[in-house]
N, C-alpha and C positions, 0 to 999 in steps of 0.2 A: 575493236568495237563493232557491234552489229549495225550494218549500214541502215537497217530499218528503223533504228532508234535515233539516227542523226537528223540534222535539220532538213536534209534533202531525202531522208529515208523514204517517205511516202511517194515522192516523185520517182525514185529509182524503182520502187515497187510497181508503180504505174507503168514505167518504161518497159518492164518485163512482160507486160500484157501483150498478147498477140496483135492488139489493135494499134500498137505503137512501135513500128520498126526502129532498130537501133540508130538509123541515120537521122532520126528526128530527136535524138537524145539532147542535142545542143539546144533545141527549142524548149525542151522540158526544163533545162537548167535555167533558162530565162524566166520560167514561171516560179522560181524559188521564192521570190518575195511575195508571191500571191498565194502559194499553196499553204495549207495547214496540215499539221500532223498531230493527231490526238490519240490518246490511249483508249482502246475499246473498253467500255465500262464492264463488259462481261469477261473478255479474255485477257485484257491488259496489253494486247498487241497494238502496235501503231497502225492507225488507219488514215488514209488520205481523206481529209475533210476540209471544206471551205466554209464552215459554219460553226459558230460557238453554240453552247447550250442555250444561251439567252436568245440568240438568233433562231435557233431551232424552235424554241417555245413561241416566239413571235410569229414565225411562219405557220406553225400549227394553229395559232389563234386566228390568223387571217383566213386560213383554209377552212377552219371550223365555221366561220360565218358563211362561206360559200356552200358548205354541206347543208347548213340549216335553211338556206334559201332554196335548195333543190329538194330537200326532204322535209315533210312535216314530222314533228316529234310525237312520240306515243307514250302516254302514261295512263294507267288504269289501276285504281286502288293501291297506289304506291309501287307500281311495277318499276318505274324509273329509279326510285330510291333503292329498291331491292337489288336491281342489277348493279347499280353503282356501289352498293355495299359489298357485293360479292367481288367486284373488280378491285375496290380499295383494299379488301382483305388480302388479295393476291399481290397487289402492288406493294404492300408493306413488306413482303418477303422477296421483293425483286432486287435487282442490282442497282436500280435508280429509284429508290423508295421516296426520295425527297423531290421528285420531279413535279408532283402535283397533277395527278391523273384525273381525267374526266371521262366518265362512261355514259354514253347516251343511247337511248332506244329510239330507232327511227321507224316511222309509220310507213312501212314498205313491205310488199309481198316478196321482194327479192330475198333469196336465201344467201345472206351475206353478213360479213363482219369485216371491219378494216380499221386501220390505225393511221393517224397522221403524226408527223413529227411533234415532239413536245408532250406526248402523253394523251392525245385525244383519241379515244377508242369508241367505235360505233358498232352497234349490233341491231339487226332488223327484227321486227316481230315475225317476219317470214321465217327466219331460222329458229326463233324461239318456239314456234309451234311444233317443230320436229325434234327438239331436244326433250329429254325425259327426266332430267334430274339437275339439281344444283351443281353437281360435280361436272356434268357435261357442259353446262353454262360456263363454269369456271375454266374448263378446258379450252373453250373458244376464246374467252377473254384472256386467258393465260398465254395462248399462242400469240395474240396481238400484242400483249405486253412484252413478249419476247422480241418481237420485231422492233418495238420502241427501245427496249433496253440495249439491244445490239446495234442500234442506230442504222438499221438497214436502209430506210428511206433517205436518211441524211447522207449516207455513204454513196448511194446511187445518184442523188441529186448533185453531190460534190463532184463525182466523176463526170456527170453530164456538163456541169459548169466548167470543169477543167477542160473538157473537150472543146467547148466553145471558145474559151480563152486561148487554147492551143491553136485553134483554127485561125484566130485573129493574128496571133504571133507569127505563125507560118506565112500568112499572107503578107504581113509587113516585111518579113525577112526576104521572102521570095514569092512573088505573086504566082509564079509558075507552079508552085507546090500546092496551089488550091486545086488539087486534082479530085477526081471522083472518089478515090480511095479515102482521101482526107475528109471530104465532105460527108462520107458515109459514117464517119465516127459518131457524129452527133445523132444521126438517124438510128444507128444501131443501139446507142444508149437510150434514146427516146423510146424505142420499141421495148427495151428491157423494162423501163419504168412502167409502161402500160401493161405488159404481159405478166408481171410479177417479179418477185425477188430472186427467183432461181431456186433450184433444188437444194443446194447446200444451205442457203439462208432459211428456206422453209423448214428444213430438218433442224437447223439450229433453233428456230422459233418453237418447234415441237419439243426439243430437249429442254429449253428454258421454261416453256409452259408446264411441262411435266414436273420440273423441279419446283416451280412455284406452287403447283397443286399439292405436292407432297409436303412442302414446308408449311402450307396453310391448312393442312389437315384433311385434304381431299384425296380420294383414290386416284393416283396418276394414271391408272388404266383407263380412266374416262377419256383420255386423249385418243386412245385407239378406238374406243366405243363410238366417239363422235364421228370419226372418219368413216366407220362402218355405217352409221346412221345417214351420213351425207351421201355416201355411195349408193345406198339403197334408195334414198329419195331421188337422186339424180336419174338412176336407171328407170325407176317406176314413172317419174314425172315426164320423162322424154316420151314414153309411150302414151301416157294419159293426155299430154299436150296435143298430140296428133289427133286424138279422138275429140278433144274439147275445142280444137281450133284456136290455140293460143301458143305463146312462146313458152318453152320449158322454164320452170323455176329451179334452175340448177345453181349450186353454190358457185359464186363468182371468184372465189379465192383459190390460190394454188394450194392452200391447206388441204383441199379435197383431192389433189392430183395424185397423191401416193396412196396405194392400197393399204387396207387395214392389216394385211399380213406381211407388210414390208419388214424385212429383217432388220434393217438399220433403225427403223422407227421403233420396233420392239426393243432394240438394244438401248436406245436413249431413254425410253420409258422405264425399262428395267433398271437402269442406273438410278433413276429418280426414286425407286422403291426404297433404296438405302437411306433416303433422306426423310422418310416418313416420321411424323411426330405423333401419329395416332393410327388407329386401325384403318383409316381412310373413309371419310364421310361421303355418302352418296346424296342424301337430301332430296329424294324423289317426292315425298309427300309435300314438303315445304315448297318445292318448285311448282308442283301442280296447283297448289293453293294460290300462289302468286300469279300464275298465268290463267287462272279460271276467269272466264268472261272475256278473254282476249279475242279480238277479231281474227277470224280465219279467212284468208282470201281478201278480196277487194273490200275497201272501206266505203262508208257512205259518200264521202266526197269524191270517190273515184267512180261510183256506180257499180252495179253488179247484175249478173244474169240469174234469173229465177224462173224455172218452168217455162222456158221458151220466150221470156220477155226480159227486157233490159230496164232496170230501175235506177234512177239517179235522184235520191231524196234531197241532196243538197241543192241541185239545180231545179228540182221539182218537176221532173217529167218521167214518162215511161213510154215504151213502144214494144210491139211484138216483133220478134225476129223471124225471118223467113224459115219455115219448117225445114229441118234437115240441114240447115246451113251451119258452118262452124263459125264461132264468134271469138274475136280477140279484142279485149278491152285494153287499149294502149293509153299512154299518158296524154296524148293529144287528139285521139280519135277512137271511134268504135268501128271495127271492121267485121263484116259478115261475108263469108265466102261460100259460094254454092258448091255442091258436090263436084269433085274433080277440078275445083278452082276455075271453072269455066266462066264465072262471073263473080263480082264482088260489089258490095254496097258499103260506102264509108259515110260516117257521120262526124262532122266537126261542129264547133260552135265559135261564135265571135260576138262582139258587141253589136247590138241592134242598130242598123243604119236608119236615117231619117226617111229614106225613100220607101215606097211600097214594095212588098215582096216581089212582084213581077218585074219592077224596074231594077231592083237589086239583083235578081236572078239574070236578067238580060245583060246587066253590066258585068256580072261575075262570070257567067257561062257564055262567052262570046260565041255567036252563031246559034244561040238558042232560038228555037222556032216552036210554033204551036204551044205557046205558053198558056197554061190553064190557071186562071185566077180562081182561087177557091178558099174555103174554110176547112181546116182539119180539126175536127172535134172542137169547133168554135174558135180556133186560132187562125190568124191571117196566114195564108200560105200561097205558094205558087209551085207548079210542076211543069217541067218542060223536057224536050229532047234537044241536045246540042252536039252537033257533029258526031253522031253515032253514040252518044252517051246520055244517060239518064241524069237529070238534075232536078233538085227540089229544095225549097227552103220553107221553114215554118218559124213564125215569130212567137216567142213566149217571154213575157216580162221584158227585161232589157237586153235579151239575147236573141240572136238569129241562129237557127240550127240548119246546117247545110248538108244535104245528101248528094252524093255523087255515085252513080252506078255505071260500071264498065263491064265489058265482056271480051272474051278472046275473039269473037266473031259476031257479025250481025245476026247470024242464026242463034247463037248462044244468048245474045242480048234479048232477042225476041222471046226465047223460051223462058227467060227469067224476069222479064219486064213486069209481069203481073205480080210476082212475089215482091219486087222492089216497091211497086206502087202501094201494095197492101201494107207493107211495113211503114211507109211514110204516112199513110192514112190512119195508121193505128197510133200515131204520136199523140200524146195527150198530157194535160197538166195533172199533177198529183195534188189532191186536196190535203189539208193539214192532217186530217185523221188518217189518211192512207200513208202519208209521210211517216207518221209515228209508228204505224204498224209494219211498214216495210223496212226491215233492218238487215244489216250484214250478218253473216254467219258467225257464231261465237263458240269458243271452246267451253265445254262444261264437264267437270269431273263427276263421275258417278261410281258407285260401288258395284263391282261385278258379283254375280251370283253363280251358283253351280251350273245354271242353264245359259249363262251369257256366252254368246258366240258372235264373232265379228260378222259372219255372213248374215245373221239375223238382224244385227244392229244396222247393217248396210241397207236392208230393205226399207227401213223407215227414215233413212238419212237423207238430207237435202243435197248431199254431195254428188248424186247422180250415179251413172253406171260404174264409176271407179271408186265408189264409196268404201268398199271393203279394203282396198289398197291404202287409201288415205287413213282410214281408222287404224289399220295395222301400223302404219308408219308413225303416226303421232303418238302411238302407245309403245313403240319400240318392240313390236312383235311382228316382224316382217321377215320373210314372206309367209311363214306358217306359225302355228301355235295359237293357243287360246288363253285368255286371262284366268287366273285362279280365283276361286270364290273368296270375297273379301278384299281383293285388290282394288285400288282406285285406278280407274281408267278414264280416258277422255273421249267424249263424243262431240259431235258438232251439231248445233241446232240454231 
């Protein structure tokens, strides 16, 4: 009898792992009543799991609520239904077709896609902007479906849970065995959960995704094309982020960690070619139609930079940024950094207190002196210096906007203090008409002509100095080449 198929088979398999020396085998046997052994839905092999499928689905449902608290959902002219339709088409040809998949578009600039246990799959509009066909969308979704089908997250969670149980058992049997080595087991597994599924599981997800593409009528080579797209985007955006003073928008998944010329990846995709049920659909025009009008970059509720100013239509304000400073629009603050990072100005917001701006600033910035009570474009405000730092607050509506300016030295602060003050004094309320006019950037499909050149399109683009690179990336013609007359391409306006 194959010991992996026995009641303790999964535990014996776990005991063979380098994390579990043989002298601990007796403790593993004590876990027999707690351990589960389930057939992998893809391979049929026995896997160590501590979770039934119904528990997996329940866990995914709970985690889904947390995801939706962290991210806003994004839908535009049926985009959510379109993405879900592509995902459901793939899921019907997967190893766990009856699981009940849910595909959700998140309103995030992150270049990302991920899956939770139980068939909850998410994709951001950030990554949708860089994909160029329905087949590429299917490749990303198929890869995530592969993770769900092979129960990669469930298996890692089970190993982590088993490690915690083992730690408790060992402590009960012999408190002296609660050594640094044993305690590190949980830490190592926790790090694995955070850093990804590992090379073999990622390759398995690629193989399964390519198989689902082929069985669903898509070109499985789209799996390799997507990895090339993501690699190009990551390399370009790392450099562009330095120039634009923000964090790079790199793909967060391990899916992008292997190169598009990876021999093993080509082998698994090649194997899927034999499963094709058609010539292999691409669906570029259909994809461009469904993503037309999609927001590119920051959305209105996040605020965005235009021509040296920051606009936040949802909160109803705008301000000028210090000339030549790099700006990073983060989830909880706006940060502007002077050349050489010798000084920085941060803007945060909170509920408006009952006290006057000067009293609020005095309480918030301890040690504040020379507080200037003023109006900034008709809004109650206060400006001060506090322990070698610049501080200011402006009241608008039911919110207080807090500015904090710091520098590497007193000299650097003195050099940049005027720019900080000017930025604060430019803070103003947006009128209803201006709110309606100030909009985020949108993707727009247009027909290329014989004269269409990306360099020329970049000159009139609102994307700034890196416009040509962005336009090439979102059209899948990077780093060189030009569109053909009659081709549908995307611009940003």
